[in-house]
C-alpha positions as CSV (number, residue, x, y, z in Angstrom):
1,M,33.4,-16.9,21.8
2,K,32.0,-20.0,22.8
3,K,28.6,-20.6,22.2
4,L,26.2,-23.0,23.9
5,F,24.2,-25.1,21.6
6,F,21.8,-27.1,22.2
7,L,20.4,-30.1,19.8
8,I,16.9,-31.4,20.4
9,T,16.0,-35.0,18.5
10,A,12.6,-36.4,18.7
11,I,11.8,-39.5,17.3
12,V,8.2,-39.3,16.9
13,F,7.6,-37.9,20.1
14,G,3.9,-38.4,20.9
15,I,2.1,-35.2,20.1
16,A,0.5,-36.4,17.0
17,T,-3.0,-34.4,15.8
18,F,-5.2,-36.2,13.2
19,L,-7.4,-33.9,11.3
20,I,-10.2,-36.1,10.3
21,S,-12.6,-34.7,7.5
22,C,-16.4,-34.5,8.3
23,S,-17.3,-35.2,4.8
24,K,-16.5,-38.8,3.4
25,D,-16.7,-37.5,0.0
26,K,-13.2,-35.2,0.4
27,N,-10.1,-37.2,-0.1
28,F,-6.7,-35.5,1.1
29,G,-4.8,-38.5,0.3
30,D,-2.4,-40.1,2.7
31,L,-2.2,-38.4,6.1
32,I,1.5,-38.7,6.9
33,A,2.8,-37.5,10.2
34,P,6.0,-35.6,10.1
35,S,9.2,-37.8,11.7
36,A,12.7,-37.3,12.2
37,L,11.8,-34.1,13.8
38,E,15.1,-32.6,14.7
39,A,15.2,-28.9,16.6
40,S,18.3,-26.6,17.4
41,F,18.5,-23.4,19.4
42,E,21.1,-21.0,20.0
43,V,20.4,-18.5,23.0
44,Q,22.4,-15.3,21.3
45,G,25.7,-14.5,23.5
46,A,25.6,-17.5,25.8
47,N,29.0,-18.6,26.5
48,D,30.5,-20.3,30.0
49,A,30.6,-17.0,31.7
50,N,26.9,-16.2,30.4
51,P,25.2,-19.4,29.9
52,H,21.5,-17.5,29.6
53,G,22.7,-15.2,27.3
54,D,24.0,-11.3,26.8
55,G,20.6,-10.1,28.2
56,T,19.1,-9.3,24.8
57,G,16.8,-12.1,25.3
58,F,17.3,-13.1,21.5
59,V,17.1,-17.3,20.5
60,N,17.5,-18.4,17.1
61,F,15.9,-21.7,16.2
62,T,16.3,-24.0,13.4
63,V,13.6,-26.7,12.8
64,T,13.7,-30.1,10.4
65,A,11.9,-32.8,9.8
66,K,10.4,-35.1,7.1
67,N,7.2,-35.1,5.6
68,A,6.6,-31.4,7.2
69,T,4.9,-28.6,5.1
70,T,5.5,-26.0,7.7
71,F,6.8,-25.7,11.2
72,R,5.2,-23.9,14.4
73,I,6.6,-22.8,18.0
74,D,5.0,-22.2,20.5
75,F,7.4,-19.9,22.7
76,G,6.5,-20.2,25.9
77,D,5.7,-16.6,26.5
78,G,2.2,-16.4,25.0
79,R,3.5,-15.9,21.6
80,H,3.9,-18.3,18.4
81,E,5.0,-18.1,15.1
82,M,4.9,-20.3,11.7
83,S,7.8,-20.7,9.6
84,P,7.7,-23.0,6.4
85,S,11.5,-22.5,6.3
86,G,12.2,-23.7,10.0
87,K,14.1,-20.6,10.6
88,F,13.0,-18.5,13.6
89,R,14.2,-15.5,15.7
90,H,12.6,-14.8,18.7
91,Q,13.0,-12.2,21.8
92,Y,12.0,-13.1,25.3
93,T,11.3,-9.7,27.0
94,K,10.6,-10.3,30.6
95,V,13.6,-9.1,32.6
96,G,15.8,-11.0,34.3
97,T,16.5,-14.9,33.7
98,N,13.7,-16.8,33.2
99,T,12.8,-20.4,32.0
100,Y,10.2,-20.9,29.2
101,T,8.6,-24.1,28.0
102,A,8.9,-24.1,24.0
103,V,6.8,-26.2,22.2
104,I,8.3,-27.2,18.8
105,S,6.2,-28.7,15.9
106,A,6.0,-29.8,12.4
107,V,2.9,-29.6,10.5
108,G,2.1,-32.7,7.6
109,I,-0.4,-33.1,5.5
110,G,-3.9,-32.7,6.6
111,G,-2.6,-31.2,9.7
112,L,-0.7,-33.7,11.4
113,M,1.9,-32.4,14.0
114,T,4.7,-34.0,15.3
115,S,6.2,-32.2,18.4
116,V,8.3,-32.3,21.3
117,Q,8.7,-29.8,24.4
118,K,11.7,-28.2,25.6
119,E,12.9,-26.0,28.3
120,I,14.5,-22.6,27.7
121,S,16.4,-20.2,30.2
122,V,17.3,-16.9,29.0
123,L,18.4,-13.8,30.4
124,S,16.9,-10.5,29.6
125,T,18.3,-7.3,30.8
126,F,16.9,-4.6,28.9
127,S,13.7,-2.6,29.4
128,D,12.5,0.5,28.1
129,V,9.2,0.9,29.8
130,E,8.1,4.4,29.4
131,A,8.7,4.0,25.7
132,E,6.4,0.9,25.6
133,N,3.8,3.2,27.5
134,L,4.3,6.0,25.4
135,L,3.9,3.7,22.3
136,A,0.8,1.6,23.5
137,G,-0.3,2.5,26.9
138,A,0.5,1.4,30.4
139,N,-2.1,-1.1,31.3
140,V,-3.2,-4.4,29.7
141,G,-5.7,-3.5,26.9
142,D,-4.7,0.1,26.5
143,S,-4.1,0.7,22.9
144,K,-2.7,3.9,20.7
145,T,-3.1,4.7,17.3
146,W,-0.3,6.5,15.3
147,Y,-0.4,8.3,12.0
148,W,1.8,9.9,9.5
149,A,2.6,13.4,10.4
150,S,2.1,14.1,6.8
151,D,1.3,17.7,7.6
152,M,4.9,18.0,8.6
153,E,7.9,18.9,6.7
154,G,10.3,16.0,6.5
155,F,7.7,13.5,7.8
156,A,9.7,11.3,5.8
157,G,13.5,11.3,4.7
158,L,16.5,9.3,3.6
159,G,20.3,9.5,5.0
160,P,23.5,7.5,4.8
161,Q,23.6,4.7,7.2
162,E,27.0,5.5,8.3
163,A,28.7,8.0,5.9
164,D,29.8,11.2,7.6
165,N,31.3,14.3,5.7
166,G,32.2,15.6,9.2
167,N,28.4,16.9,10.4
168,G,27.1,13.6,11.4
169,E,25.0,13.0,8.1
170,F,24.8,9.1,9.3
171,A,22.1,10.2,12.0
172,Y,19.8,12.4,10.2
173,A,18.0,12.8,6.8
174,A,20.9,14.4,5.2
175,W,19.9,13.6,1.4
176,W,15.9,14.1,1.3
177,N,13.2,15.3,3.2
178,A,9.5,14.9,1.7
179,S,7.8,18.2,1.9
180,A,4.5,18.5,3.9
181,N,1.2,17.2,2.2
182,D,3.5,15.6,-0.6
183,A,0.9,15.0,-3.1
184,S,2.8,12.1,-4.7
185,R,2.4,10.0,-1.7
186,T,-1.1,10.5,-0.5
187,C,-1.7,6.8,-0.6
188,M,0.3,6.5,2.5
189,Y,-1.8,8.8,4.5
190,A,-5.0,6.7,5.0
191,N,-2.8,4.0,6.9
192,S,-2.9,4.0,10.7
193,F,-0.6,2.0,13.2
194,I,-2.2,0.6,16.3
195,F,0.0,-0.3,19.3
196,K,-1.5,-2.4,21.9
197,R,-0.5,-3.6,25.5
198,T,-1.6,-7.3,26.2
199,D,-0.6,-9.9,28.6
200,S,2.6,-11.2,27.0
201,G,3.9,-7.5,25.7
202,I,2.7,-5.2,22.8
203,T,1.0,-6.1,19.7
204,F,1.2,-3.8,16.1
205,E,-1.6,-3.6,13.5
206,Q,-1.5,-1.5,10.6
207,T,-5.0,-0.7,9.1
208,A,-4.8,-0.5,5.3
209,N,-4.0,-2.8,2.9
210,E,-1.1,-1.3,1.3
211,V,2.1,0.2,2.0
212,F,4.3,2.6,0.1
213,I,7.5,1.2,-1.5
214,P,10.4,3.7,-2.6
215,G,12.1,3.7,-5.4
216,A,15.4,3.1,-3.9
217,Y,14.1,-0.5,-2.8
218,G,11.0,-1.2,-4.9
219,T,12.7,-0.1,-8.2
220,D,16.1,-0.9,-7.8
221,V,15.6,-4.2,-5.3
222,L,12.1,-5.7,-6.5
223,G,12.1,-4.4,-10.1
224,L,8.5,-2.2,-9.5
225,E,7.4,1.2,-10.6
226,K,9.1,3.8,-8.4
227,D,7.4,5.6,-5.5
228,R,4.1,4.0,-5.4
229,C,1.9,2.0,-3.1
230,Y,1.3,-1.5,-3.0
231,G,-1.1,-4.4,-1.5
232,T,-0.4,-7.9,-0.1
233,D,0.2,-9.1,-4.0
234,V,3.7,-7.7,-3.4
235,V,4.0,-7.4,0.3
236,K,2.7,-10.5,1.7
237,S,3.3,-9.6,5.4
238,I,0.8,-6.2,5.3
239,K,-1.8,-7.6,7.2
240,G,-2.3,-9.4,10.4
241,V,-1.7,-8.8,14.1
242,K,2.1,-9.0,15.0
243,N,4.2,-8.8,18.1
244,V,7.0,-6.1,19.1
245,S,10.1,-6.7,21.0
246,F,12.4,-3.9,22.6
247,F,16.0,-4.1,22.8
248,P,19.4,-1.8,22.8
249,S,19.9,0.0,19.8
250,S,23.2,-1.0,17.9
251,S,23.4,1.0,14.9
252,K,25.9,3.8,14.7
253,A,23.5,6.5,14.6
254,A,21.8,5.6,17.8
255,K,25.3,5.1,19.6
256,E,27.5,8.1,18.4
257,G,25.1,10.4,16.4
258,K,22.3,13.4,16.9
259,Y,18.9,14.1,15.4
260,N,18.0,17.5,15.6
261,N,21.0,18.2,17.9
262,K,19.7,15.6,20.6
263,P,21.2,11.9,20.8
264,Y,18.9,9.1,19.9
265,R,17.0,7.2,22.8
266,G,19.1,4.3,22.6
267,S,16.1,1.7,22.2
268,A,15.0,0.0,19.4
269,F,11.7,-2.0,18.6
270,E,11.2,-5.2,16.1
271,I,8.1,-6.1,14.5
272,S,7.6,-9.5,14.0
273,D,6.5,-11.3,10.6
274,N,8.0,-8.9,8.6
275,G,6.0,-6.0,10.3
276,M,6.5,-2.4,8.9
277,T,4.7,1.2,9.9
278,G,3.6,1.6,6.3
279,W,6.7,2.0,4.4
280,W,8.7,-1.3,3.1
281,V,12.2,-1.6,2.4
282,G,12.8,-5.3,3.2
283,A,13.5,-4.6,7.1
284,S,11.4,-4.5,10.0
285,T,13.7,-3.0,13.0
286,Y,13.6,0.6,14.0
287,D,15.7,2.7,15.9
288,I,13.5,4.7,18.2
289,I,15.1,8.6,17.6
290,S,12.4,10.0,20.2
291,V,8.7,9.6,21.5
292,T,6.4,11.5,23.5
293,N,2.6,11.2,24.1
294,T,2.2,13.1,20.6
295,T,5.3,12.3,18.2
296,L,7.3,9.2,17.3
297,I,10.4,9.3,15.2
298,V,11.9,6.4,13.9
299,R,14.8,5.2,11.7
300,I,15.3,2.2,9.4
301,M,17.8,0.7,7.9
302,Q,17.3,-0.9,4.3
303,P,19.3,-4.2,3.9
304,N,22.2,-4.1,1.6
305,S,22.4,-0.6,1.0
306,Q,23.6,2.5,2.2
307,Y,19.7,3.8,2.9
308,A,18.6,4.8,6.0
309,W,14.9,5.8,6.2
310,Y,13.6,8.6,8.8
311,H,9.6,8.6,9.5
312,I,7.7,10.8,12.0
313,F,4.5,9.9,13.2
314,T,1.6,11.8,15.4
315,S,-0.9,10.4,17.7
316,S,-3.5,13.1,16.1
317,K,-4.8,12.2,12.4
318,P,-3.4,15.5,10.5
319,G,-6.8,17.2,9.1
320,A,-9.0,14.9,11.0
321,N,-11.4,18.0,11.3
322,S,-10.8,19.9,8.2
323,N,-11.0,19.6,4.6
324,K,-14.9,19.0,4.8
325,T,-16.6,20.8,2.0
326,T,-20.3,20.2,1.2
327,F,-21.2,20.2,-2.7
328,D,-25.0,20.4,-2.8
329,K,-26.0,23.0,-5.4
330,L,-26.3,21.3,-8.7
331,V,-24.9,23.3,-11.5
332,W,-24.8,21.7,-14.5
333,Q,-26.2,18.3,-16.0
334,D,-26.9,16.3,-18.8
335,E,-29.5,13.5,-18.1
336,F,-29.5,12.4,-21.8
337,D,-33.0,12.5,-22.1
338,K,-33.1,13.2,-25.8
339,D,-32.7,10.8,-28.2
340,G,-30.2,11.5,-31.3
341,A,-26.7,13.2,-31.3
342,P,-25.5,14.8,-28.1
343,D,-26.5,17.9,-26.8
344,A,-24.6,20.3,-29.1
345,S,-25.0,23.2,-26.5
346,K,-23.4,21.1,-24.0
347,W,-20.8,18.3,-25.9
348,T,-18.3,18.7,-28.5
349,Y,-15.8,16.4,-30.3
350,D,-12.1,15.2,-30.6
351,L,-12.0,13.8,-34.2
352,G,-9.4,11.6,-36.2
353,N,-6.7,9.8,-34.7
354,G,-4.6,12.4,-33.1
355,Q,-0.8,12.3,-32.9
356,W,0.9,9.2,-32.3
357,G,-2.7,7.5,-31.6
358,W,-3.8,10.5,-29.4
359,G,0.0,10.1,-27.5
360,N,-0.6,6.6,-26.4
361,N,-0.6,4.2,-29.4
362,E,-4.4,3.7,-29.4
363,K,-5.8,2.5,-32.6
364,Q,-9.4,4.3,-33.1
365,S,-10.2,7.1,-35.2
366,Y,-12.6,9.5,-33.3
367,T,-16.0,10.3,-35.3
368,D,-19.2,11.9,-34.7
369,K,-21.1,9.2,-36.2
370,A,-24.3,7.9,-34.4
371,D,-22.9,4.3,-35.0
372,N,-20.2,5.9,-32.6
373,V,-22.0,7.8,-30.4
374,I,-25.9,8.3,-30.0
375,V,-28.3,9.1,-27.0
376,K,-31.3,7.0,-26.9
377,N,-33.8,5.7,-24.4
378,G,-32.3,8.2,-21.9
379,V,-28.7,6.5,-22.1
380,L,-25.6,8.0,-24.0
381,K,-23.9,5.1,-25.9
382,I,-20.3,5.6,-26.8
383,T,-19.4,2.6,-29.2
384,A,-15.8,1.4,-30.3
385,K,-16.5,-0.9,-33.5
386,K,-14.2,-2.6,-36.1
387,E,-14.5,-0.9,-39.4
388,G,-12.9,-2.7,-42.1
389,S,-9.0,-3.0,-41.4
390,G,-9.3,-0.3,-38.5
391,Y,-11.6,0.9,-35.8
392,T,-13.8,3.8,-34.9
393,S,-15.1,5.4,-31.6
394,A,-16.0,8.7,-30.0
395,R,-14.7,11.0,-27.6
396,I,-17.0,13.9,-26.8
397,K,-15.9,17.1,-24.5
398,T,-17.4,20.3,-22.9
399,Q,-14.3,22.2,-24.2
400,G,-15.6,25.7,-24.8
401,L,-19.1,25.2,-23.5
402,Y,-18.6,24.2,-20.1
403,E,-15.3,24.8,-17.8
404,F,-15.2,25.3,-13.8
405,T,-12.9,25.0,-11.1
406,Y,-13.9,23.2,-8.0
407,G,-17.1,21.2,-7.4
408,K,-18.4,17.4,-7.2
409,V,-18.8,15.3,-10.3
410,E,-21.1,12.5,-10.3
411,I,-21.3,10.0,-13.5
412,R,-23.8,7.0,-13.5
413,A,-22.0,4.4,-16.2
414,K,-21.7,0.9,-17.2
415,L,-18.4,0.0,-18.9
416,P,-17.4,-2.3,-22.1
417,S,-16.5,-5.8,-21.0
418,K,-14.6,-6.7,-24.2
419,A,-10.7,-7.1,-23.9
420,G,-8.9,-4.2,-26.0
421,T,-11.3,-1.7,-24.5
422,W,-10.3,1.4,-22.7
423,P,-13.3,3.6,-21.7
424,A,-12.5,6.7,-19.5
425,L,-14.3,9.7,-17.5
426,W,-12.0,12.5,-17.1
427,M,-11.0,16.0,-17.2
428,L,-8.2,18.3,-18.9
429,G,-6.8,21.6,-17.8
430,S,-8.4,24.5,-20.2
431,S,-4.9,25.9,-20.3
432,I,-4.2,22.8,-22.9
433,I,-4.7,25.6,-25.6
434,N,-1.5,27.0,-24.4
435,Q,0.2,25.0,-22.4
436,A,1.0,21.4,-23.5
437,W,0.1,18.2,-21.7
438,P,1.1,17.5,-18.9
439,K,1.4,21.1,-17.7
440,C,-2.1,21.8,-18.1
441,G,-2.9,18.9,-15.8
442,E,-5.0,15.8,-16.0
443,I,-7.8,14.3,-13.8
444,D,-8.8,10.7,-14.8
445,M,-11.9,10.0,-12.6
446,M,-12.1,6.4,-13.7
447,E,-10.2,4.5,-16.3
448,Q,-10.2,0.7,-17.2
449,T,-7.6,-1.1,-19.1
450,G,-8.4,-3.5,-21.8
451,T,-6.9,-6.7,-19.7
452,N,-8.7,-6.3,-16.5
453,K,-12.4,-5.6,-16.4
454,K,-12.5,-6.1,-12.6
455,E,-11.0,-3.2,-11.7
456,V,-10.7,0.7,-12.6
457,L,-8.1,3.4,-11.9
458,G,-8.0,6.9,-11.0
459,A,-4.8,9.1,-11.6
460,L,-3.6,12.8,-11.7
461,H,-1.0,14.0,-14.3
462,W,1.0,17.3,-13.9
463,L,4.5,18.6,-14.5
464,N,6.9,18.7,-12.0
465,A,8.5,21.7,-11.6
466,A,11.6,20.8,-9.7
467,N,12.8,18.6,-12.7
468,N,10.6,19.5,-15.7
469,Q,9.3,16.1,-15.6
470,H,6.0,14.2,-16.1
471,A,4.4,13.6,-12.7
472,E,1.6,11.3,-11.6
473,Y,-0.3,9.4,-9.0
474,S,-2.6,6.8,-9.6
475,L,-4.1,4.1,-7.6
476,R,-6.3,0.8,-8.9
477,T,-9.2,-0.6,-7.2
478,N,-11.3,-3.6,-7.7
479,V,-15.0,-3.4,-8.6
480,D,-17.7,-5.9,-8.6
481,N,-19.6,-6.5,-12.6
482,T,-18.3,-3.0,-14.0
483,A,-20.2,-4.0,-17.2
484,E,-23.4,-3.0,-14.8
485,Y,-24.1,0.5,-13.6
486,H,-21.9,2.4,-11.1
487,V,-21.5,5.7,-9.9
488,Y,-18.0,7.5,-10.4
489,S,-17.8,10.6,-8.5
490,M,-15.1,13.2,-7.9
491,E,-14.8,16.2,-5.0
492,W,-12.3,18.4,-5.5
493,N,-11.5,21.6,-3.9
494,K,-8.4,23.8,-3.4
495,D,-7.0,21.3,-0.3
496,F,-7.9,18.0,-2.2
497,I,-9.2,15.6,-4.8
498,R,-10.8,12.7,-3.9
499,L,-12.2,9.7,-6.0
500,F,-15.4,7.6,-5.2
501,I,-17.0,4.6,-6.6
502,D,-20.4,4.3,-5.2
503,G,-19.9,6.7,-2.4
504,K,-16.6,4.5,-1.6
505,Q,-13.5,6.7,-1.6
506,F,-10.7,5.0,-3.1
507,Y,-8.3,8.1,-4.2
508,E,-7.1,11.2,-2.5
509,I,-4.4,13.7,-3.2
510,I,-3.6,16.7,-1.3
511,N,-4.0,19.6,-3.9
512,K,-1.5,22.6,-3.5
513,N,-0.6,25.9,-4.8
514,E,2.1,24.7,-7.2
515,L,-0.4,22.2,-8.9
516,P,-2.0,23.0,-11.9
517,F,-5.5,21.5,-10.1
518,N,-7.0,25.2,-9.1
519,S,-7.9,26.6,-12.6
520,K,-10.5,25.3,-15.0
521,F,-10.9,22.1,-16.2
522,F,-13.7,20.3,-18.8
523,L,-14.8,17.1,-18.9
524,I,-14.3,14.5,-21.3
525,M,-16.0,10.7,-21.8
526,N,-14.3,8.2,-24.6
527,V,-13.5,4.6,-25.5
528,A,-10.3,3.8,-26.7
529,L,-9.1,0.7,-28.1
530,G,-5.5,-0.8,-27.7
531,G,-2.8,1.6,-26.8
532,T,-1.0,2.0,-23.3
533,L,-3.7,0.5,-21.3
534,G,-6.1,-0.8,-23.9
535,G,-3.6,-3.7,-24.8
536,N,-3.6,-6.2,-27.6
537,I,-7.2,-6.1,-29.4
538,P,-8.8,-9.5,-29.9
539,A,-8.8,-10.7,-33.5
540,D,-12.7,-11.5,-33.2
541,F,-13.3,-8.0,-31.6
542,T,-16.3,-6.7,-33.5
543,E,-17.7,-3.7,-31.2
544,D,-18.4,-2.9,-27.4
545,S,-20.0,0.3,-25.6
546,M,-19.8,2.1,-22.4
547,E,-23.1,3.7,-21.5
548,V,-23.5,7.0,-19.5
549,D,-27.1,7.4,-17.6
550,Y,-26.3,11.0,-16.2
551,I,-23.4,13.2,-15.7
552,R,-24.0,16.1,-12.8
553,V,-21.5,18.7,-11.5
554,Y,-22.4,20.4,-8.1
555,Q,-21.0,23.1,-6.2
C-alpha cells in the first residue's frame, strides 16, 4: 500500500519565545533557540484512493531539531502533548473529513521555542456516542466516576490473548479470576476513575497516587516484587488529566470471541500519555467488552506476552455505606504514669536472641533490664544500645495478660532516628502457642526500616491455605519527622482492618472468614537492630530509643 508521507522543514520559522528571568542574579547560561526543525507526519491508511486515511483518525508524527530538550504539538483539536523523544501518535475523532492546524514546536534551554504550523486533513468515520455517554455523560461538563467492582467475583481476571482450546478461551478470563474482596489487593480499592465530557472530547483522571502491578508484568518485566501497588516512583504516568480516544476494536477477542456468551461491543478506547485504569501492564488500549449505566467491563493486552487482563468497574463504590464501626468504649490502657519497670499486670517480656535472630537475622539480645526498658516521667522508653561486641534492647508484650478480638488501638509514640534501628508496634495471634507463624497471623500497626526514617509501613501476614505459603500485604507511607510524637492507630472488625497515622488512614485490608484475623491477638512493642528491615548498623552506633506516651484499646 502506498502511503502519503509529508515532510515539513522549518528553517527558523519565526515563532520563538524568550523567557526572561525576573531576577538578575539567576543565570540560565546561553539561551539557544532550537534550529533545523523537521517534522513529518503520516495519516494512517492514507493512499491514492483514500488520501485522508482509513477512517480511524490516527496520525503519527516524528519531530527532530537541534538544541531541543523536548517537543510539543498542539494538534488543532483542543488537545496537546509533549514528548522528549519527538514521537507522537494522535487520533482525531470528529466524524467526517476535517482539516486541523497543528502547531509543532521544539523547546530549547530556558524555554525558547521554534515552531511551525501545518494543516492536516484526516478522515474519522468511527463513532460510538452511546459508549462515550455511558462512560462520561452526554453534555459538556458532565463527568462520571468508576470504581473497582471489588465485591464481585472475577472483578479482575487473566486469560490468553489468542490461544484457544476450542472453548473461546481467548475472549474471557480462562486462567484466573480474583475472588470478591480479595484481601491481597485492597490497595487497589481506594482508587477511582473519572471520565469527563469536554468541548474537545473526553478526559480521564485517576484519583489515587498508586496503581496495582501484577507479578506477570511487575516481576517478569520490571523486576519488582510481585502483586502489589506502586507509586509514581515506578509508574511516572499515574497522575494528571489525560485524553480518551475511541476507535474500532481490532483484537481477535473483539472480532471473534464471546464473554459470558455475548459478543464484544466492538469499540475500544485509548488513554493518552500512558494512562491506565489502576492496573499497569505497560499498555493503555482497552477493548470495551460491555458498558451500561452501572457496569464497565474491559480487556487489555499486555505487550510482548500472551496475557490478556480483564477488569470490571462499577459506578457505585462498593461498601460506600457499610463497614462503619464506632469504637467508643475504652476497655484497656496503659498511660505509663508510674516510674519504674513496666506494669507487670499488663506486660511481660521476650528475652534472648531467639532462633535465627528472631527469624529476621536481627542482631540484638532482648533483656528486661532498666537500661533497655523503663517507665519514667510518664513515658515508656525502649532503648537499643551497643554493649561490647553485641547489642541489647527490649520487647514487651501482653501475651497471657491481655488478649482480644476486634477493636481500636491507639499508640502515641516517637521513633528512634538512627540508622540500623527497627521499631515496631504490632500484634500476634494468640494461637502462636500451638500454630506456627504465619498461620497464627500477624498485624503490624507500625514498622520502620533502619534506612528510611521518613516513612513507616503497615502490614499483615498470614498463611495462604491455597498453596500453604506465607502471604502478606504491606503498604508504606511518608511521615513528617517520626522522631516526634505521632498517634499510630488501628481499627479492626470482622469486615476490615484499617491503619492510621494521626487520624489519616493509609492502609485497609478486607477481613474474611478464611483469614486468621477473627481470633484473639496480643500487643507487642520493641526496637530491633539490623536484620531484614533494620539493615546495616553503623559502626559508630551507641544507642537510640522509642518512646511511648500511651497505648489504649477501644471496643
